[in-house]
C-alpha positions as CSV (number, residue, x, y, z in Angstrom):
1,M,96.0,54.3,109.9
2,G,97.2,55.5,106.5
3,V,94.8,58.5,106.6
4,S,95.1,59.4,110.3
5,R,98.9,59.8,110.1
6,W,98.5,62.6,107.5
7,V,95.9,64.6,109.5
8,R,98.2,66.5,111.8
9,P,101.0,67.1,109.3
10,L,98.5,68.6,106.8
11,A,96.9,70.7,109.4
12,W,100.4,72.1,110.3
13,A,101.1,72.5,106.6
14,T,97.9,74.6,106.1
15,L,98.9,76.9,109.0
16,V,102.6,77.3,108.0
17,A,101.8,77.8,104.3
18,N,99.3,80.6,104.9
19,A,101.7,82.3,107.4
20,G,104.4,82.0,104.8
21,L,102.0,83.7,102.3
22,V,101.8,86.7,104.6
23,V,105.6,86.9,104.6
24,T,106.0,86.6,100.9
25,G,103.2,89.0,100.2
26,G,105.0,91.4,102.5
27,A,108.2,90.9,100.5
28,V,106.4,91.8,97.3
29,R,105.3,95.1,98.8
30,L,108.5,96.0,100.7
31,T,110.6,95.5,97.6
32,G,108.3,97.6,95.4
33,S,107.4,94.6,93.3
34,G,103.6,94.8,93.6
35,L,103.2,95.6,89.9
36,G,106.1,93.4,88.7
37,C,103.3,91.6,86.8
38,P,101.2,94.6,85.8
39,T,97.9,92.7,85.1
40,W,95.9,89.7,86.2
41,P,95.4,86.8,85.7
42,R,98.2,87.0,83.2
43,C,101.6,88.4,84.2
44,T,101.6,90.5,81.0
45,E,99.0,91.3,78.3
46,Q,100.5,88.5,76.2
47,S,101.3,85.7,78.7
48,F,100.7,84.2,82.1
49,R,104.5,84.3,82.8
50,P,107.2,86.9,82.1
51,H,109.2,86.6,78.9
52,G,112.8,87.4,78.4
53,A,115.2,88.2,81.2
54,L,113.4,88.7,84.5
55,D,114.1,91.8,86.5
56,L,113.9,91.6,90.3
57,H,110.4,93.0,90.6
58,Q,109.0,90.5,88.0
59,A,110.8,87.6,89.7
60,I,109.4,88.5,93.1
61,E,105.8,89.1,92.0
62,F,105.7,86.1,89.7
63,G,107.2,83.9,92.4
64,N,104.6,85.0,94.9
65,R,101.8,84.2,92.3
66,T,103.2,80.7,91.8
67,L,102.9,80.0,95.5
68,T,99.1,79.9,94.9
69,F,99.6,76.5,93.3
70,V,101.5,75.2,96.3
71,L,98.8,76.5,98.6
72,A,96.1,74.9,96.4
73,A,97.9,71.6,96.4
74,I,98.1,71.6,100.2
75,A,94.4,72.7,100.5
76,I,93.3,69.9,98.2
77,A,95.4,67.2,100.0
78,T,94.1,68.5,103.4
79,F,90.5,68.4,102.3
80,V,90.8,64.9,100.9
81,V,92.4,63.5,104.0
82,M,90.0,65.3,106.3
83,W,87.1,64.1,104.3
84,R,88.3,60.5,104.7
85,T,88.4,60.8,108.5
86,G,84.6,60.9,108.4
87,R,84.5,63.8,110.8
88,R,82.2,66.7,109.9
89,D,84.2,69.3,111.9
90,L,87.4,68.5,110.1
91,R,85.7,68.5,106.7
92,T,84.2,71.9,107.3
93,M,87.4,73.6,108.5
94,A,89.4,72.1,105.6
95,L,86.8,73.3,103.2
96,V,86.7,76.8,104.6
97,A,90.5,77.1,104.6
98,G,90.7,75.6,101.1
99,L,88.1,78.1,99.7
100,G,90.2,80.9,101.1
101,I,93.0,80.1,98.5
102,P,91.0,80.9,95.3
103,A,89.4,83.9,97.2
104,Q,92.9,85.2,97.9
105,A,93.8,84.7,94.3
106,V,90.8,86.8,93.2
107,I,91.5,89.5,95.8
108,G,95.1,89.6,94.7
109,G,94.0,90.1,91.1
110,I,91.8,93.0,92.1
111,T,94.7,94.4,94.0
112,V,96.8,94.5,90.8
113,L,94.0,95.7,88.6
114,T,93.3,98.6,91.0
115,D,97.1,99.5,91.0
116,L,97.6,98.4,94.6
117,N,94.7,100.3,96.1
118,P,95.7,100.3,99.8
119,W,92.2,99.4,101.0
120,V,92.2,96.3,98.8
121,V,95.8,95.4,99.9
122,S,94.6,95.6,103.5
123,F,91.7,93.2,102.8
124,H,94.2,90.8,101.0
125,L,96.3,90.6,104.2
126,L,93.3,90.3,106.5
127,C,92.0,87.4,104.5
128,S,95.3,85.5,105.0
129,L,95.1,86.2,108.7
130,A,91.6,84.9,108.9
131,I,92.6,81.7,107.1
132,I,95.4,81.3,109.7
133,G,92.8,81.4,112.4
134,V,90.8,78.6,110.7
135,A,94.0,76.6,110.4
136,V,94.6,76.9,114.1
137,R,91.1,75.6,114.9
138,L,91.7,72.7,112.5
139,L,95.0,71.9,114.2
140,L,93.4,71.9,117.7
141,S,90.7,69.6,116.5
142,V,92.9,66.9,115.0
143,D,92.8,64.5,118.0
144,A,89.2,64.9,118.8
145,P,86.3,67.4,118.3
146,L,86.6,70.5,120.5
147,P,84.8,70.1,123.9
148,A,81.4,71.8,124.4
149,A,81.7,75.6,124.6
150,H,81.6,77.1,128.1
151,R,80.3,80.4,129.4
152,G,81.5,82.7,132.0
153,P,83.4,85.9,132.6
154,Q,86.6,84.3,131.3
155,V,84.9,83.5,128.0
156,G,83.6,87.0,127.6
157,L,87.0,88.4,128.3
158,A,88.6,86.0,125.8
159,W,86.1,87.3,123.2
160,A,87.0,90.9,124.1
161,T,90.7,90.0,123.7
162,F,90.0,88.4,120.3
163,A,88.1,91.5,119.1
164,A,90.9,93.8,120.3
165,A,93.4,91.7,118.5
166,W,91.5,92.1,115.2
167,A,91.1,95.8,115.8
168,V,94.9,96.0,116.2
169,L,95.4,94.0,113.0
170,Y,93.0,96.0,110.9
171,V,94.3,99.4,112.1
172,G,97.8,98.1,111.4
173,T,96.9,97.6,107.8
174,V,95.5,101.2,107.7
175,V,98.8,102.5,109.1
176,T,100.6,100.6,106.4
177,G,98.3,102.1,103.8
178,S,99.3,105.6,104.9
179,G,103.0,104.9,105.0
180,P,105.9,104.6,102.5
181,H,105.8,100.9,101.6
182,A,103.2,101.0,98.9
183,G,104.4,98.1,96.7
184,D,105.2,100.4,93.8
185,A,106.7,103.8,93.6
186,D,103.7,105.3,91.8
187,T,101.0,103.8,94.0
188,E,98.8,106.3,95.9
189,R,98.4,106.0,99.7
190,N,95.1,106.1,101.6
191,G,95.5,109.8,102.4
192,L,95.4,109.4,106.2
193,S,97.9,110.8,108.6
194,P,100.6,108.2,109.4
195,L,101.2,109.9,112.8
196,Q,97.6,109.8,113.8
197,M,97.0,106.2,112.6
198,S,100.2,105.0,114.3
199,Q,98.9,106.6,117.6
200,L,95.5,104.9,117.2
201,H,97.3,101.6,116.5
202,A,99.5,102.0,119.6
203,D,96.4,102.8,121.8
204,L,94.7,99.7,120.6
205,V,97.8,97.6,121.3
206,F,97.8,98.9,124.9
207,L,94.1,97.9,125.1
208,F,94.9,94.5,123.6
209,V,97.8,93.8,126.1
210,G,95.7,95.0,129.0
211,L,92.8,92.6,128.1
212,T,95.3,89.8,127.7
213,L,96.7,90.4,131.2
214,G,93.2,90.7,132.6
215,L,92.4,87.3,131.0
216,L,95.4,85.7,132.5
217,F,94.6,87.0,136.0
218,T,91.0,85.9,135.6
219,L,92.0,82.4,134.6
220,M,94.3,82.2,137.6
221,A,91.5,83.3,139.9
222,V,88.8,81.0,138.6
223,G,91.0,78.0,138.0
224,G,91.4,78.0,134.3
225,T,92.9,75.0,132.7
226,P,96.7,74.8,132.3
227,A,96.2,74.6,128.5
228,A,94.3,77.9,128.5
229,R,96.8,79.7,130.8
230,H,99.7,78.4,128.7
231,A,98.1,79.8,125.5
232,V,97.6,83.2,127.1
233,V,101.2,83.3,128.4
234,V,102.4,82.5,124.8
235,L,100.1,85.2,123.4
236,L,101.6,87.7,125.9
237,G,105.1,86.8,124.8
238,V,104.2,87.4,121.1
239,E,102.5,90.7,122.0
240,V,105.7,91.9,123.7
241,A,107.9,90.9,120.8
242,Q,105.5,92.4,118.3
243,G,105.2,95.6,120.2
244,A,108.9,96.0,120.5
245,I,109.4,95.5,116.8
246,G,106.6,98.0,116.1
247,F,108.1,100.7,118.3
248,V,111.7,100.1,116.9
249,Q,110.5,100.2,113.3
250,Y,108.5,103.4,113.9
251,F,111.5,105.2,115.4
252,T,114.0,104.0,112.8
253,D,111.9,105.1,109.7
254,L,110.4,101.7,108.9
255,P,113.3,99.6,107.7
256,E,112.1,96.8,105.4
257,V,113.5,93.9,107.5
258,L,111.7,95.1,110.6
259,V,108.4,95.7,108.7
260,G,108.7,92.1,107.3
261,L,109.2,90.8,110.8
262,H,106.2,92.8,112.0
263,M,104.0,91.2,109.3
264,L,105.2,87.7,110.5
265,G,104.3,88.9,114.0
266,A,100.8,89.7,112.7
267,A,100.4,86.2,111.5
268,A,101.6,84.9,114.9
269,I,99.1,87.2,116.7
270,S,96.2,85.8,114.6
271,A,97.2,82.3,115.4
272,C,97.8,82.8,119.1
273,V,94.7,84.8,119.8
274,T,92.6,82.1,118.1
275,W,94.4,79.5,120.2
276,V,93.6,81.4,123.3
277,L,89.9,81.9,122.5
278,L,89.5,78.2,121.7
279,R,91.3,77.0,124.8
280,V,89.3,79.3,127.0
281,R,85.9,78.7,125.3
282,H,86.4,74.9,124.9
283,P,88.4,73.8,127.9
284,A,89.5,70.2,127.9
285,A,88.5,67.9,130.7
286,P,91.0,67.5,133.5
287,G,93.8,65.2,132.6
288,H,93.6,66.0,128.8
């Protein structure tokens, strides 16, 4: 009983903490604080932490780095508790999510050492979004292992929706890499056209929304489980909100607050589309 009561809270903590990292990482970039600590793993050539009076950029960047220790503590606690459950699936997912933390630290270091290369920054964000997906699977497996995987047109459509979501997320990072929020005033951008990349991103969003609607109609036609239909409806709601933020931010010259909300929305998209895929591919038995 002592172990089991911590399983769900720690699964939630893993999900929320990694979503929070997306937001704080966005704050680093949006405030131009990406090189507040100009080297890695130290903050300066002489120390792991800033010395003297902190300026705003140093405080934001160093604060974001210290969150790694919070994430590591959550990851270790999660792995220990999941290990003690004796369930292999929980152990595996806790391990994968936990290993993502040092991987993120290394990628973050490479980001700083390459002066915020936009392609490396993109990978840094995508890694966090992938960990969020693993955390969702962990959370959905808390009560019992996921049921056996099903096949059928709805599963294929769920996979297509999942793939479209990740195409949207990736191209979104490319759009960001071509735009003004570089993380530092002297950082070079990826050299691509913001207009063309934004158009490609919008086209993929329309495809993503269309596939999600198609999935919902398919589940209604073939008698998909209520849990699966509910997950798709929530995903649609997140897509509408995220799309509205995206269009408004584009036509208002990318205000920092809206860009930050859009990054939070990206974390929500990763979580929700994973939820949809798992609910469609592993439908619970009636009554569960």
